[in-house]
C-alpha positions in Angstrom: -4.2 19.4 15.7 -7.6 20.7 16.7 -10.6 20.4 14.4 -13.5 22.8 14.0 -15.6 21.2 16.6 -12.9 21.4 19.3 -12.5 24.0 22.0 -10.5 27.0 20.9 -11.6 27.2 17.3 -14.7 29.3 18.0 -12.5 32.1 19.4 -10.6 32.5 16.1 -13.0 35.0 14.5 -12.9 37.1 17.7 -9.1 37.1 17.8 -8.8 38.0 14.1 -11.3 40.8 14.4 -9.5 42.2 17.5 -6.1 42.0 15.7 -7.4 43.7 12.6 -9.2 46.4 14.6 -6.1 47.2 16.6 -3.9 47.4 13.5 -2.2 44.1 14.0 -3.7 42.3 11.0 -0.3 40.9 10.0 -0.3 38.8 13.1 -3.7 37.1 12.3 -2.2 34.3 10.1 0.4 33.4 12.8 -2.3 33.2 15.4 -4.5 31.0 13.3 -1.5 28.8 12.4 -0.7 28.4 16.1 -4.3 27.4 17.0 -4.4 25.0 14.0 -7.4 24.5 11.7 -8.3 21.9 9.0 -8.4 22.5 5.3 -12.2 22.7 5.3 -12.1 25.7 7.6 -12.7 29.2 6.2 -9.5 30.2 8.1 -7.3 27.5 6.5 -5.8 30.0 4.1 -4.6 32.1 7.0 -3.0 29.0 8.6 -1.0 28.3 5.4 0.0 32.0 5.3 1.1 31.7 8.9 3.3 28.7 8.0 5.1 30.8 5.4 5.6 33.7 7.8 7.0 31.3 10.5 9.1 29.6 7.7 7.9 26.1 8.8 10.2 23.4 7.4 9.3 20.9 4.7 9.4 18.0 7.1 7.0 19.7 9.6 4.7 20.7 6.8 4.7 17.1 5.6 3.6 15.9 9.1 1.0 18.6 9.3 -0.5 17.7 5.9 -0.8 14.1 7.0 -2.5 15.0 10.2 -4.9 17.2 8.3 -5.7 14.4 5.8 -6.4 11.8 8.5 -8.9 14.2 10.1 -10.5 14.8 6.7 -10.8 11.0 6.1 -12.4 10.6 9.5 -15.1 13.1 8.3 -15.5 11.4 4.9 -13.7 14.1 3.0 -10.6 12.2 1.9 -11.5 12.2 -1.8 -12.8 15.8 -1.8 -9.5 17.0 -0.4 -7.2 14.7 -2.4 -4.9 17.6 -3.0 -3.9 17.6 0.6 -2.8 13.9 0.3 -0.9 14.8 -2.9 0.9 17.6 -1.2 1.8 15.3 1.7 3.2 12.7 -0.8 5.2 15.4 -2.6 6.7 16.7 0.7 7.3 13.1 1.8 9.5 12.4 -1.2 11.4 15.6 -0.7 12.0 14.6 3.0 13.2 11.2 1.9 15.9 12.9 -0.2 16.9 15.2 2.7 20.0 15.1 4.8 20.5 12.2 7.2 19.2 13.9 10.3 16.0 15.0 8.7 15.5 11.6 7.1 16.1 9.9 10.4 13.4 12.0 12.0 11.0 11.2 9.1 11.6 7.4 9.3 10.9 7.4 13.0 7.8 9.4 12.6 6.4 7.3 9.7 7.3 4.0 11.4 4.9 5.2 14.2 2.3 6.2 11.6 2.5 3.2 9.3 -0.6 1.5 10.8 -2.4 4.8 10.4 -1.7 4.8 6.6 -3.3 1.3 6.4 -6.3 2.5 8.5 -6.9 5.4 6.1 -6.8 3.1 3.1 -9.3 0.8 4.7 -11.7 3.6 5.7 -11.7 5.0 2.2 -12.4 1.6 0.8 -15.3 1.2 3.2 -16.6 4.6 1.9 -16.3 3.3 -1.7 -18.3 0.2 -0.7 -21.2 2.3 0.5 -21.1 4.3 -2.8 -21.1 1.1 -4.8 -24.1 -0.3 -3.0 -26.0 3.0 -3.5 -25.1 3.2 -7.1 -25.4 -0.5 -8.0 -27.9 -2.1 -5.6 -27.4 -5.5 -7.4 -23.9 -5.6 -5.9 -25.1 -5.3 -2.3 -24.4 -8.9 -1.3 -20.9 -9.0 -2.7 -20.0 -5.6 -1.4 -21.3 -6.4 2.1 -18.9 -9.3 2.1 -16.0 -7.0 1.4 -17.2 -4.6 4.1 -17.1 -7.4 6.7 -13.5 -8.2 5.6 -12.5 -4.5 5.8 -14.1 -4.3 9.3 -12.0 -7.3 10.3 -8.8 -5.6 9.0 -9.7 -2.4 10.8 -10.1 -4.3 14.1 -6.8 -6.1 13.7 -4.8 -3.0 12.6 -6.4 -0.8 15.3 -5.5 -3.4 18.0 -1.9 -3.4 16.8 -2.0 -7.1 15.9 1.6 -7.1 14.8 1.6 -10.7 13.6 -1.2 -9.7 11.2 0.5 -6.5 9.9 2.8 -8.3 7.4 -0.2 -9.4 5.3 -2.4 -6.4 5.7 -1.1 -4.4 2.8 -1.4 -7.4 0.5 -4.9 -8.0 1.7 -5.9 -4.4 1.1 -4.4 -4.6 -2.4 -6.5 -7.7 -3.1 -9.7 -6.0 -1.9 -9.0 -2.9 -3.9 -8.7 -5.0 -7.0 -11.8 -6.9 -6.1 -13.8 -3.7 -5.8 -12.3 -2.4 -9.0 -13.4 -5.6 -10.7 -16.9 -5.2 -9.4 -17.1 -1.6 -10.5 -15.8 -2.4 -14.0 -18.3 -5.1 -14.5 -21.1 -2.5 -14.4 -19.8 -0.7 -17.5 -18.2 2.7 -17.7 -17.0 3.6 -14.2 -18.6 6.8 -12.8 -16.1 9.5 -11.9 -17.2 9.6 -8.2 -16.2 5.9 -8.1 -13.0 6.1 -10.1 -11.8 9.0 -7.8 -11.5 6.6 -4.9 -9.2 4.3 -6.9 -7.1 7.4 -7.9 -6.7 8.3 -4.2 -5.9 4.7 -3.3 -3.1 4.6 -5.9 -1.5 7.6 -4.2 -1.9 6.0 -0.8 -0.5 2.7 -2.0 2.6 4.5 -3.4 3.0 6.3 0.0 2.6 3.0 1.8 5.4 1.3 -0.3 7.7 4.3 0.0 7.4 4.3 3.8 7.8 0.5 3.9 11.1 0.9 1.9 12.4 3.6 4.1 11.6 1.8 7.3 13.0 -1.5 6.0 16.3 0.1 5.0 16.6 2.6 7.9 19.6 0.6 9.3 21.3 0.3 5.9 24.1 2.8 6.4 26.0 1.7 3.3 24.9 2.4 -0.3 27.7 0.4 -1.8 27.2 -1.5 -5.0 27.8 -4.7 -3.1 24.7 -4.0 -1.0 22.7 -3.5 -4.2 24.0 -6.7 -5.7 23.0 -8.7 -2.6 19.5 -7.1 -2.6 19.1 -7.8 -6.3 20.1 -11.5 -5.7 17.4 -11.8 -3.0 14.9 -10.2 -5.4 15.8 -12.7 -8.2 15.3 -15.7 -5.8 11.9 -14.3 -4.7 10.9 -13.8 -8.3 11.8 -17.4 -9.2 9.8 -18.8 -6.3 6.7 -16.7 -7.2 7.0 -17.7 -10.9 7.1 -21.3 -9.9 4.0 -20.8 -7.6 2.1 -19.0 -10.4 2.8 -21.9 -12.9 0.2 -24.1 -11.2 -2.1 -21.4 -9.9 -5.8 -21.8 -10.8 -6.7 -20.0 -14.0 -9.3 -17.2 -14.2 -9.0 -16.3 -10.5 -8.6 -12.8 -9.1 -5.7 -13.9 -6.8 -3.6 -15.1 -9.7 -4.4 -12.0 -11.8 -3.5 -9.6 -8.9 -0.3 -11.6 -8.2 0.7 -11.4 -11.9 0.1 -7.6 -11.9 2.4 -7.2 -8.9 5.0 -9.4 -10.6 5.0 -7.1 -13.6 5.3 -4.0 -11.4 8.3 -5.7 -9.7 9.9 -6.5 -13.0 9.7 -2.8 -14.1 11.1 -1.6 -10.8 14.0 -4.1 -11.2 14.7 -2.6 -14.6 14.6 0.9 -13.1 17.1 -0.2 -10.4 19.5 -1.7 -13.0 19.3 1.5 -15.1 20.0 3.6 -12.0 23.0 1.4 -11.0 24.4 1.8 -14.5 24.3 5.6 -14.0 26.1 5.1 -10.6 22.9 6.2 -8.8 23.2 3.5 -6.1 20.8 5.0 -3.6 18.1 5.3 -6.3 18.8 1.7 -7.4 18.5 0.4 -3.9 15.1 2.2 -3.4 13.7 0.7 -6.6 14.9 -2.9 -6.0 13.6 -2.8 -2.4 10.2 -1.5 -3.6 10.3 -4.4 -6.1 10.9 -6.9 -3.3 8.0 -5.5 -1.3 5.6 -5.9 -4.3 6.8 -9.5 -4.6 6.2 -10.1 -0.9 2.6 -8.9 -1.5 2.2 -11.2 -4.5 3.4 -14.2 -2.5 1.0 -13.3 0.4 -1.9 -13.1 -1.9 -1.2 -16.6 -3.4 -0.6 -18.1 0.1 -3.9 -16.7 1.4 -6.0 -17.1 -1.7 -8.0 -20.0 -0.3 -9.2 -17.6 2.5 -9.4 -14.3 0.5 -11.1 -15.7 -2.6 -13.8 -18.0 -1.1 -15.5 -18.7 -4.5 -12.4 -20.6 -5.4 -11.4 -21.9 -2.0 -11.4 -25.5 -3.0 -9.2 -24.9 -6.0 -6.7 -22.8 -4.0 -6.7 -25.3 -1.2 -5.7 -28.0 -3.7 -3.1 -25.7 -5.2 -1.6 -25.0 -1.7 -1.2 -28.7 -0.9 0.3 -29.4 -4.3 2.7 -26.5 -3.9 4.0 -27.8 -0.6 4.4 -31.3 -2.0 6.4 -30.0 -5.0 8.6 -27.7 -3.0 9.5 -30.5 -0.5 10.2 -32.8 -3.4 12.5 -30.3 -5.1 14.4 -29.7 -1.8 14.9 -33.5 -1.4 16.2 -33.9 -4.9 18.5 -30.9 -4.5 17.2 -28.8 -7.4 15.3 -26.2 -5.3 18.2 -23.8 -5.1 18.9 -24.3 -8.8 15.3 -23.2 -9.5 15.7 -20.2 -7.3 19.1 -19.3 -9.0 18.0 -19.7 -12.6 14.2 -20.3 -13.1 14.4 -20.0 -16.8 16.5 -23.1 -17.1 14.0 -25.1 -15.0 10.7 -23.5 -16.0 9.7 -26.4 -18.4 10.5 -29.0 -15.7 8.5 -26.9 -13.1 5.5 -26.8 -15.5 5.6 -30.5 -16.2 5.8 -31.4 -12.5 3.0 -29.1 -11.7 0.8 -30.8 -14.3 1.8 -34.2 -13.0 1.1 -33.3 -9.3 -2.3 -31.7 -10.1 -3.3 -34.7 -12.1 -2.5 -37.0 -9.2 -4.4 -34.7 -6.9 -7.4 -34.7 -9.2 -7.3 -38.5 -9.4 -7.0 -38.9 -5.7 -10.0 -36.6 -5.1 -12.1 -38.5 -7.7 -11.3 -41.9 -6.1 -12.1 -40.7 -2.6 -15.7 -39.7 -3.6 
């Protein structure tokens, strides 16, 4: 796609005028569509009309809307043109529900563009940071810290640091919640600030949907047995994270965000069970896989809390050491799998052992001073 500043766009008015003057006005939208303009161009309406005339497919329109939105974000217009993102998301979900050939094309395309989705989210959050600083100067120091972190994520995602990508989405989620917390602390959130969070919610949903489709691309069967196996893995992950949260430091953002993600996961699990009861196996698999991804993010936030929440780094560092001790102890005594299989039956024991381990850790720290 070419943007307004690129070679070829300046000739559009001349071409349109010539076509109209020669009686070929009906061809003008097709010409504009072929040249390609962005939504902030006065000729964008003609491009969309050209798409209809050429009967461009839903999947190609989806890809075009995403390319347009990326260009808009690069020019700090991502919030202003949120409707382009929403149209992309709508067409994306239609494409996901399409025939196998179209869906395969979509999965391949989005797997290539997945880093770009993360980049767009980070760029918008950086924009939000600048707005927060301007509107609330007293937040400058805290917001500058978040900008540094966002810059670091940008560098790593841009350089295709694959080993870092697994935690990127969880880290973005944590920063979004941190910025939301800072904005809420200032009282009623201004609309120009809340708009960023609205856009971020849409992008986060897009990110999850793509993650699910990419992760399950090789899953040719939608049999109930596949769902049962996926649900079993989800339940084990849920048990592990519940055990982790039992000893997590109170009144920390990391714990709060992880708990929110757990609640989202629980709702998605319920949605998947409702779907399977209606024999909607494909829908059930989508929901339970989305639930698993949210749990993965919750776990990553807890595991990296000592880095991502520096104000509580000591507490989280102690928690991490205690968690490793406990987990190894449970594995040695043979109850670890039992905890994973049925957390409710072992929750009291987990809580008591957390308390005991934390007390030992506190005593050890006190005697070493």
